[in-house]
ROROBA-744506 format. One line per field, with one value per residue (C-alpha): residue number from 1; x, y, z; residue in one letter. Coordinates in nm, 4 decimals. Layout:
<pagus>
k = (NUM, ...)
c1 = (X, ...)
c2 = (Y, ...)
c3 = (Z, ...)
r = (A, ...)
</pagus>
This chain:
<pagus>
k = (1, 2, 3, 4, 5, 6, 7, 8, 9, 10, 11, 12, 13, 14, 15, 16, 17, 18, 19, 20, 21, 22, 23, 24, 25, 26, 27, 28, 29, 30, 31, 32, 33, 34, 35, 36, 37, 38, 39, 40, 41, 42, 43, 44, 45, 46, 47, 48, 49, 50, 51, 52, 53, 54, 55, 56, 57, 58, 59, 60, 61, 62, 63, 64, 65, 66, 67, 68, 69, 70, 71, 72, 73, 74, 75, 76, 77, 78, 79, 80, 81, 82, 83, 84, 85, 86, 87, 88, 89, 90, 91, 92, 93, 94, 95, 96, 97, 98, 99, 100, 101, 102, 103, 104, 105, 106, 107, 108, 109, 110, 111, 112, 113, 114, 115, 116, 117, 118, 119, 120, 121, 122, 123, 124, 125, 126, 127, 128, 129, 130, 131, 132, 133, 134, 135, 136, 137, 138, 139, 140, 141, 142, 143, 144, 145, 146, 147, 148, 149, 150, 151, 152, 153, 154, 155, 156, 157, 158, 159, 160, 161, 162, 163, 164, 165, 166, 167, 168, 169, 170, 171, 172, 173, 174, 175, 176, 177, 178, 179, 180, 181, 182, 183, 184, 185, 186, 187, 188, 189, 190, 191, 192, 193, 194, 195, 196, 197, 198, 199, 200, 201, 202, 203, 204, 205, 206, 207, 208, 209, 210, 211, 212, 213, 214, 215, 216, 217, 218, 219, 220, 221, 222, 223, 224, 225, 226, 227, 228, 229, 230, 231, 232, 233, 234, 235, 236, 237, 238, 239, 240, 241, 242, 243, 244, 245, 246, 247, 248, 249, 250, 251, 252, 253, 254, 255, 256, 257, 258, 259, 260, 261, 262, 263, 264, 265, 266, 267, 268, 269, 270, 271, 272, 273, 274, 275, 276, 277, 278, 279, 280, 281, 282, 283, 284, 285, 286, 287, 288, 289, 290, 291, 292, 293, 294, 295, 296, 297, 298, 299, 300, 301, 302, 303, 304, 305, 306, 307, 308, 309, 310, 311, 312, 313, 314, 315, 316, 317, 318, 319, 320, 321, 322, 323, 324, 325, 326, 327, 328, 329, 330, 331, 332, 333, 334, 335, 336, 337, 338, 339, 340, 341, 342, 343, 344, 345, 346, 347, 348, 349, 350, 351, 352, 353, 354, 355, 356, 357, 358, 359, 360, 361, 362, 363, 364, 365, 366, 367, 368, 369, 370, 371, 372, 373, 374, 375, 376, 377, 378, 379, 380, 381, 382, 383, 384, 385, 386, 387, 388, 389, 390)
c1 = (0.0000, 0.1406, 0.1734, -0.0754, -0.3367, -0.2640, -0.3331, -0.6618, -0.7724, -0.6782, -0.8840, -1.1838, -1.1575, -1.1198, -1.4274, -1.6376, -2.0179, -2.1756, -2.2530, -2.6086, -2.6661, -2.6299, -2.9628, -3.1614, -3.3513, -3.1445, -3.1976, -3.2582, -3.1725, -2.8067, -2.7851, -2.6877, -2.9078, -2.6604, -2.6699, -3.0510, -3.0401, -2.8070, -3.0180, -3.3456, -3.1819, -3.1061, -3.4853, -3.5452, -3.7099, -3.6738, -3.3916, -3.6233, -3.7878, -3.4730, -3.5449, -3.9020, -3.7750, -3.5083, -3.7714, -4.0052, -3.7257, -3.5397, -3.7932, -4.1116, -3.9751, -4.1996, -4.1440, -4.3636, -4.3599, -4.7403, -4.7194, -4.5231, -4.8302, -4.6263, -4.5234, -4.7527, -4.8703, -4.6665, -4.3534, -4.4283, -4.4700, -4.1437, -3.9611, -4.1164, -3.9998, -3.6338, -3.5821, -3.6795, -3.6778, -3.4793, -3.5032, -3.3282, -3.5465, -3.6130, -3.5334, -3.5882, -3.6523, -3.5869, -3.6809, -3.4916, -3.6462, -3.4761, -3.6510, -3.3553, -3.4380, -3.2178, -3.2922, -3.1350, -3.1375, -3.0761, -2.9201, -3.0154, -2.7419, -2.8629, -2.5830, -2.6987, -2.6121, -2.7465, -2.8413, -2.9586, -3.1822, -3.1212, -3.3884, -3.3187, -3.5545, -3.4538, -3.3111, -3.2653, -2.9482, -2.9275, -2.6168, -2.5514, -2.3125, -2.0749, -1.9428, -2.0734, -1.8418, -1.5326, -1.1697, -1.0283, -1.0672, -1.0683, -1.0485, -1.3072, -1.5696, -1.8233, -1.8277, -1.4515, -1.5022, -1.6550, -1.4420, -1.4963, -1.7468, -1.7664, -1.8113, -2.1592, -2.2518, -2.3554, -2.7126, -2.6981, -2.5789, -2.8418, -3.1143, -3.0468, -3.1438, -3.4468, -3.5745, -3.5317, -3.7454, -4.0007, -4.0125, -4.0195, -4.2877, -4.0598, -4.1186, -4.4261, -4.2826, -4.2294, -3.9896, -3.6485, -3.5846, -3.8985, -3.8067, -3.7286, -3.4133, -3.1994, -2.8443, -2.6437, -2.3429, -2.1285, -2.0468, -2.2134, -2.0507, -1.7321, -1.4599, -1.5920, -1.2534, -1.1755, -1.4924, -1.4393, -1.5714, -1.9064, -1.9351, -1.8553, -2.1087, -2.3749, -2.3077, -2.3208, -2.6687, -2.7739, -2.6428, -2.8075, -3.0393, -3.3009, -3.3253, -3.2638, -3.1086, -2.9019, -2.6363, -2.2679, -2.2820, -2.5381, -2.3197, -2.0316, -1.7937, -1.6093, -1.2755, -1.0236, -0.7544, -0.7090, -0.4596, -0.4099, -0.7834, -0.8553, -0.7471, -0.9461, -1.2533, -1.2352, -1.1686, -1.4334, -1.7074, -1.6461, -1.8393, -1.7667, -1.4904, -1.4811, -1.1637, -1.1706, -0.8668, -0.9156, -0.5533, -0.2641, 0.0278, 0.1026, 0.1555, -0.1954, -0.3682, -0.2139, -0.3609, -0.7067, -0.7029, -0.4704, -0.4762, -0.2500, 0.0401, 0.0095, -0.0875, 0.0471, -0.0853, 0.1658, 0.0627, -0.3055, -0.2986, -0.1043, -0.3769, -0.6298, -0.4390, -0.4498, -0.8187, -0.9688, -1.3122, -1.1838, -1.2180, -1.3078, -1.6669, -1.6462, -1.4275, -1.2974, -1.4527, -1.2204, -1.3979, -1.2443, -1.3955, -1.3080, -1.1566, -1.0747, -0.7010, -0.6211, -0.6623, -0.8433, -0.5698, -0.5024, -0.1685, -0.3662, -0.5833, -0.2801, -0.1197, -0.4415, -0.4424, -0.0831, -0.1561, -0.4514, -0.2867, -0.3433, -0.6309, -0.9850, -1.1240, -1.3924, -1.3657, -1.6488, -1.5881, -1.7721, -1.8786, -1.7773, -2.0648, -2.0126, -2.0875, -2.0677, -1.7061, -1.5685, -1.2157, -1.2544, -1.4301, -1.5536, -1.4255, -1.6419, -1.8538, -1.6303, -1.3172, -1.4915, -1.6196, -1.2762, -1.1174, -1.3793, -1.3570, -0.9834, -1.0287, -1.3039, -1.0821, -0.8160, -1.0598, -1.1821, -1.5543, -1.5597, -1.9072, -1.9481, -2.1910, -2.4997, -2.5157, -2.8192, -2.9749, -2.7662, -3.0602, -3.0932, -2.7176, -2.7450, -2.4893, -2.1483, -1.9324, -2.2179, -2.3365, -2.2917, -2.4771, -2.4673, -2.3152, -1.9973, -1.7484, -1.7853, -1.5149, -1.4567, -1.3163, -1.0553, -0.9552, -0.8003, -0.9770, -0.7484, -0.9072, -0.5636, -0.5499, -0.8135, -0.6400, -0.4694, -0.1014, -0.0847)
c2 = (0.0000, 0.3369, 0.6276, 0.8170, 0.5473, 0.5602, 0.9345, 0.8823, 0.6127, 0.8389, 1.1166, 0.8830, 0.7805, 1.1373, 1.2593, 0.9438, 0.9740, 0.9459, 0.5927, 0.4876, 0.4293, 0.0627, 0.0514, 0.2513, 0.1452, 0.0743, 0.2523, -0.0109, 0.2307, 0.1974, -0.1690, -0.4301, -0.7362, -0.9411, -0.6877, -0.6929, -1.0720, -1.0585, -0.7952, -0.9872, -1.3178, -1.1671, -1.1272, -1.4927, -1.3915, -1.6122, -1.5089, -1.4844, -1.1849, -0.9851, -0.9936, -0.8772, -0.5889, -0.4998, -0.4911, -0.2775, -0.0279, -0.0005, -0.1018, 0.0501, 0.3243, 0.2287, 0.4386, 0.2633, -0.1013, -0.1066, -0.0570, -0.3827, -0.5968, -0.8912, -0.9364, -1.0732, -0.8164, -0.9675, -0.9452, -0.5837, -0.5010, -0.6691, -0.4735, -0.1461, -0.2193, -0.2541, -0.0615, 0.2556, 0.3655, 0.6857, 0.9952, 1.3287, 1.6237, 1.8610, 2.2041, 2.3911, 2.3330, 2.5827, 2.5499, 2.7305, 2.8985, 2.6253, 2.3465, 2.2465, 2.1787, 2.2166, 2.0636, 2.1546, 1.8370, 1.8012, 1.4783, 1.3143, 1.5040, 1.8363, 1.8886, 2.0001, 1.9206, 2.0213, 1.8074, 1.9146, 1.7572, 1.8661, 1.7655, 1.7216, 1.6313, 1.2639, 1.2138, 1.3612, 1.3751, 1.3931, 1.5599, 1.4204, 1.5151, 1.2809, 1.5065, 1.7860, 2.0593, 1.9692, 1.8888, 2.0266, 2.4048, 2.4726, 2.8503, 2.8867, 2.6784, 2.8048, 2.4674, 2.5028, 2.7986, 2.5561, 2.3553, 1.9813, 1.8851, 1.5100, 1.2352, 1.1167, 0.7571, 0.5144, 0.5532, 0.9320, 0.9013, 0.6415, 0.8458, 1.1362, 0.9168, 0.7880, 1.1295, 1.2506, 0.9580, 1.0534, 1.4149, 1.3283, 1.0613, 0.8198, 0.4978, 0.3744, 0.4244, 0.0607, 0.1180, 0.2379, 0.4227, 0.6326, 0.7482, 1.1130, 1.0225, 0.8328, 0.9456, 1.0045, 1.2318, 1.2574, 1.6212, 1.7849, 1.8819, 1.6939, 1.4748, 1.1204, 0.9498, 1.0845, 0.9028, 0.5981, 0.3186, 0.4878, 0.6005, 0.2499, 0.0843, 0.3349, 0.2921, -0.0864, -0.0545, 0.2039, -0.0096, -0.3330, -0.4551, -0.5746, -0.2378, 0.1207, -0.0199, 0.2713, 0.1088, 0.1962, 0.3543, 0.6010, 0.7054, 0.9542, 1.0102, 1.3425, 1.3783, 1.6564, 1.3942, 1.1621, 0.9554, 0.6599, 0.5767, 0.6057, 0.2589, 0.0957, 0.2987, 0.1830, -0.1788, -0.2147, 0.0181, 0.0692, 0.3962, 0.6829, 0.9151, 1.2946, 1.4838, 1.8421, 1.9510, 2.3262, 2.4062, 2.2803, 2.3720, 2.2689, 2.6326, 2.7386, 2.4180, 2.4272, 2.7744, 2.6608, 2.3054, 2.2822, 1.9005, 1.9360, 2.0083, 1.6482, 1.4821, 1.6913, 1.6814, 1.4220, 1.1711, 1.2488, 1.1903, 0.8666, 0.7461, 0.8384, 0.6343, 0.3401, 0.3779, 0.0305, 0.1445, 0.3900, 0.3131, 0.4891, 0.3936, 0.5228, 0.8284, 1.0090, 1.3533, 1.6398, 1.9330, 2.2682, 2.5832, 2.8841, 3.1709, 3.5015, 3.5573, 3.2457, 2.9374, 3.0470, 3.1391, 2.9541, 2.8561, 2.6805, 2.5080, 2.3740, 2.2574, 2.0803, 1.8790, 1.7698, 1.6729, 1.4493, 1.2724, 0.8978, 0.9240, 0.8413, 1.1787, 1.4391, 1.7905, 1.9818, 2.3548, 2.5140, 2.8769, 3.0114, 3.0270, 3.3269, 3.3352, 3.6058, 3.7005, 3.5002, 3.6117, 3.5165, 3.6318, 3.3959, 3.3941, 3.5687, 3.3715, 3.4362, 3.3191, 3.0006, 2.9275, 2.9790, 2.7573, 2.4867, 2.5037, 2.4365, 2.1350, 1.9951, 2.0348, 1.8293, 1.5412, 1.6082, 1.6496, 1.9760, 2.1111, 2.4465, 2.3555, 2.5661, 2.6583, 2.5161, 2.6503, 2.9660, 3.1686, 2.9423, 2.8932, 2.5328, 2.5380, 2.3720, 2.5250, 2.7107, 2.4601, 2.5449, 2.4761, 2.6463, 2.3459, 2.4111, 2.1786, 2.0905, 2.2508, 1.9006, 1.7993, 2.0715, 2.3874, 2.5196, 2.7637, 2.6728, 2.4659, 2.3416, 2.1481, 1.8996, 1.8038, 1.4652, 1.4598, 1.8051)
c3 = (0.0000, -0.0987, 0.1383, -0.0779, -0.0192, 0.3521, 0.3440, 0.1601, 0.4048, 0.6941, 0.5382, 0.5042, 0.8687, 0.9921, 0.8078, 0.8376, 0.8514, 1.1960, 1.3118, 1.3917, 1.7632, 1.8553, 2.0391, 1.7842, 1.4718, 1.1607, 0.8305, 0.5630, 0.2825, 0.1917, 0.2900, 0.0345, -0.0137, 0.1885, 0.4722, 0.4750, 0.4909, 0.7890, 0.9650, 0.9353, 1.0228, 1.3640, 1.4013, 1.3052, 0.9780, 0.6695, 0.4360, 0.1331, 0.3004, 0.2255, -0.1470, -0.0846, 0.1265, -0.1327, -0.4080, -0.1992, -0.1223, -0.4502, -0.7168, -0.5766, -0.3505, -0.0593, 0.2509, 0.5050, 0.6129, 0.6066, 0.2293, 0.1932, 0.1441, 0.0142, 0.3785, 0.6481, 0.9037, 1.1921, 0.9744, 0.8877, 1.2542, 1.3486, 1.0771, 1.1953, 1.5498, 1.4455, 1.1222, 0.9404, 0.5760, 0.5610, 0.3478, 0.4034, 0.4905, 0.2014, 0.3448, 0.0200, -0.3490, -0.6271, -0.9914, -1.2657, -1.5673, -1.7741, -1.5799, -1.3625, -0.9977, -0.6912, -0.3531, -0.0215, 0.1856, 0.5587, 0.6807, 1.0091, 1.1978, 1.0573, 0.8037, 0.4620, 0.1013, -0.2381, -0.5378, -0.8827, -1.1475, -1.5082, -1.7609, -2.1310, -2.4156, -2.4155, -2.0659, -1.7207, -1.5141, -1.1370, -0.9958, -0.6473, -0.3680, -0.1886, 0.0899, 0.3093, 0.1866, -0.0115, 0.0527, -0.2728, -0.2296, -0.6049, -0.6325, -0.9124, -0.7302, -0.4759, -0.2973, -0.2621, -0.0298, 0.2231, 0.4565, 0.4480, 0.7166, 0.6621, 0.4079, 0.3196, 0.3969, 0.1241, 0.2482, 0.2160, -0.1437, -0.2358, -0.0645, -0.3002, -0.5945, -0.4074, -0.3061, -0.6658, -0.7805, -0.5144, -0.6306, -1.0009, -0.9454, -1.1253, -0.9298, -1.1156, -1.4640, -1.5691, -1.8581, -1.7379, -2.0639, -2.0067, -1.6584, -1.6042, -1.4104, -1.6596, -1.5796, -1.2649, -1.2253, -0.9145, -0.9738, -0.6749, -0.3486, -0.2652, -0.4154, -0.4767, -0.4690, -0.1204, -0.0076, -0.2248, -0.0018, 0.0586, -0.3041, -0.4305, -0.2011, -0.3027, -0.6741, -0.6511, -0.4970, -0.7557, -1.0453, -0.9274, -1.2048, -0.9563, -0.7836, -0.8884, -1.2060, -1.3344, -1.5527, -1.5277, -1.8744, -1.7395, -1.4454, -1.4551, -1.1666, -1.1675, -0.9923, -0.9489, -0.9959, -0.6970, -0.8941, -0.6531, -0.6586, -1.0302, -1.1409, -0.8594, -0.9530, -1.3151, -1.2221, -0.9516, -1.0756, -1.4476, -1.4545, -1.6923, -1.5763, -1.5900, -1.5025, -1.3748, -1.5767, -1.6372, -1.7275, -1.9385, -1.7116, -1.3541, -1.2604, -1.3613, -1.2564, -0.9081, -0.8683, -0.9795, -0.8381, -0.5343, -0.5510, -0.8551, -0.6177, -0.5007, -0.8289, -1.1206, -1.4739, -1.5978, -1.3299, -1.3770, -1.7516, -1.7117, -1.4752, -1.7446, -2.0017, -1.7606, -1.6683, -1.7204, -1.8429, -2.1059, -2.4772, -2.7996, -2.7268, -2.3679, -2.3715, -2.0682, -2.0365, -1.9544, -1.7930, -1.8820, -1.7328, -1.9493, -1.7515, -1.9170, -1.9506, -1.7439, -1.9660, -2.2826, -2.5324, -2.8569, -2.7078, -2.4325, -2.6931, -2.8808, -2.5563, -2.4576, -2.7808, -2.7174, -2.3584, -2.4465, -2.7373, -2.7091, -2.4601, -2.5795, -2.4796, -2.5220, -2.3821, -2.2216, -2.2452, -1.9549, -1.9372, -1.5988, -1.3540, -1.1300, -0.7590, -0.4901, -0.4235, -0.7149, -0.8184, -1.1857, -1.5007, -1.7673, -2.1244, -2.3812, -2.6258, -2.9280, -2.7459, -2.6340, -2.9821, -3.1412, -2.8746, -2.9333, -3.3124, -3.2937, -3.0654, -3.2867, -3.5934, -3.4147, -3.3661, -3.0123, -2.9596, -2.7661, -2.7080, -2.5378, -2.2634, -2.2034, -1.8345, -1.6560, -1.3390, -1.3126, -1.1848, -0.8793, -0.8210, -0.9397, -1.2224, -1.2098, -0.9378, -0.7677, -0.5063, -0.1413, 0.1824, 0.5207, 0.7010, 0.8968, 1.0540, 1.4162, 1.6321, 1.7650, 1.4275, 1.4022, 1.5770, 1.2571, 1.0305, 0.7409, 0.4619, 0.3577, 0.6845, 0.5656, 0.2429, 0.2896, 0.2111, 0.0551)
r = (M, T, M, D, T, H, N, I, E, G, H, A, A, R, F, A, P, P, Q, A, P, Q, D, G, P, L, N, L, V, G, L, T, L, E, E, I, Q, K, A, I, K, A, L, D, L, E, S, F, R, A, K, Q, I, W, T, A, L, Y, C, H, G, L, R, D, F, E, Q, M, T, T, L, A, R, P, V, R, Q, K, L, A, D, H, F, F, I, G, R, P, E, I, K, A, M, Q, K, S, V, D, G, S, C, K, W, L, L, A, M, E, D, G, H, E, I, E, M, V, Y, I, P, E, E, D, R, G, A, L, C, V, S, C, Q, V, G, C, T, N, S, C, T, F, C, H, T, G, T, M, R, L, V, R, N, L, S, A, A, E, I, V, M, Q, V, M, I, A, R, D, E, L, K, D, W, K, V, P, A, L, E, K, R, K, L, S, N, L, V, L, M, G, M, G, E, P, L, F, N, Y, D, N, V, A, K, A, L, K, I, I, M, N, D, S, G, L, A, L, G, R, R, K, I, T, L, S, T, S, G, V, V, P, M, M, E, R, C, G, R, E, L, G, V, N, L, A, I, S, L, H, A, V, S, D, E, V, R, S, R, L, V, P, L, N, K, K, Y, P, I, K, D, L, L, Q, A, C, R, N, Y, P, A, A, S, N, A, R, R, I, T, F, E, Y, V, M, L, K, G, I, N, D, S, M, E, D, A, R, A, L, V, K, L, L, R, G, I, P, A, K, I, N, L, L, P, Y, N, N, W, P, G, S, P, Y, E, G, S, D, E, K, T, M, Q, T, F, G, D, Y, L, N, A, Q, G, Y, A, S, P, V, R, S, P, R, G, R, D, I, M, A, A, C, G, Q, L, K, S, A, S, V, R, S, P, L, L, S, S, S, G, N, R, E, A, V, E, P, G, I)
</pagus>
């Protein structure tokens, strides 16, 4: 095990989600089928009941044991005495003029996160969070102005998908391809690969064909470049990968994405070349936010083409989404179009993305909640202090 992996595991332990009280009811959401089997076995219930419970939770979205009519009443009562079916509390919901929706969700301990649903004509993507706050402190990102509070549990990640299905009334749509929620992106608050174990458990539940049934090809995990975890992510999960690149030199990228000081561009791109799930049919997406006078010159465009040579890649050019106190200005439309035209001419699909949800602060880089770290976690006010190994 490398020292880098030790640092990441130490980070996960330090910012672990709160544990459920030993003598309290257990949330069934976030448990695997095997864990449900083990939990009900302790109550002397038949193991086949676990599959019935799993189906009720993840196929039908049932929220009350009394609704589980495939179970006998005494079984339902026993389950209600020992378990609950969790959902976060919806503190607020905003809807954009473009149809995007943002929810502010409160977890059981009171900490808050945001998630965003983005509808398209032929699909709908849910952008979920994996941490309360963020460890990366990217200087162009509103979430990066928060200190990391804690990691989300697998249940808290899965519950975001479930509450979106509740709100979209998506449970009773029998054909998966006709559901409003068709795609999942881990691009909300937090760095997924610094919370890998919980993210992986959640995604395995979400991808299970007999449950929520979102296939790995419909899921994209976005990372700022936690190099030691990328190969494992591709091997174990096989989801699509998006890289928050945003610059072509270590000097500029370290200013925008402080994690680059630990894992520079050369190491990051080598990890992309080695990513097990990448192919010409499943290209790695490189996210590139366009900042005026910072990374938007034609020299930058030419350097970007050279950097990505040999990687099955597409490039998303992102207009900068401003937020209060932001130190940057976005590139103008003409500059972005010229930049994109060059990349397209070199063989890289490089769409200029249309911002969604700007009017409700739901666009990329705008998410932020009011949660703050407990003083018990750290007496330091310095965000750098929570970055493992940097």
